[in-house]
C-alpha positions, -999 to 999 in steps of 0.1 A, spaced: -123 -268 -572 -107 -280 -541 -78 -259 -533 -67 -277 -499 -32 -292 -499 -35 -331 -499 -28 -349 -464 -3 -367 -458 -8 -404 -446 9 -410 -411 15 -444 -398 -7 -453 -370 19 -459 -346 36 -425 -352 17 -411 -321 10 -440 -298 42 -452 -296 70 -446 -269 100 -426 -273 135 -443 -263 165 -427 -256 199 -437 -272 237 -430 -276 258 -436 -303 289 -456 -292 310 -441 -321 304 -401 -319 286 -400 -284 255 -383 -297 226 -391 -275 190 -388 -299 155 -403 -296 134 -428 -317 96 -430 -315 91 -470 -320 69 -499 -310 75 -512 -277 87 -548 -294 115 -529 -315 128 -510 -282 159 -533 -278 165 -533 -317 193 -513 -335 191 -475 -337 214 -459 -361 222 -421 -348 218 -395 -371 250 -392 -386 244 -428 -398 265 -447 -372 249 -483 -368 260 -489 -330 242 -474 -302 230 -481 -268 196 -477 -254 195 -455 -221 172 -457 -192 151 -425 -191 138 -406 -159 103 -393 -156 96 -364 -133 62 -362 -122 50 -332 -103 12 -319 -94 -13 -329 -71 1 -367 -66 34 -347 -51 14 -325 -31 -7 -355 -16 28 -369 2 25 -334 29 58 -324 45 73 -356 41 82 -348 6 97 -316 12 118 -330 44 134 -358 19 144 -330 -5 159 -311 21 182 -340 25 205 -346 56 217 -379 66 182 -398 63 164 -375 41 157 -352 69 132 -377 85 155 -376 122 157 -335 121 193 -335 108 181 -316 73 
């Protein structure tokens, strides 16, 4: 007798699709939805059920070996100053 729990079928796109961030116009809740790129501009009801939302532009922060390859220039720009530190003001 097999005692394993039956496996749930997961839609094929549930893992390989981008995640988009939306904000509800009525209650101002920000939420995420995973969906295919072709549906990214479509309506996304908020968790409270309000139908009107705006898709937000997401920002991505990358760190690691690529950031280190720019050497001190990236650090100087991060220090600030009128021109990102390139003129020595930062």
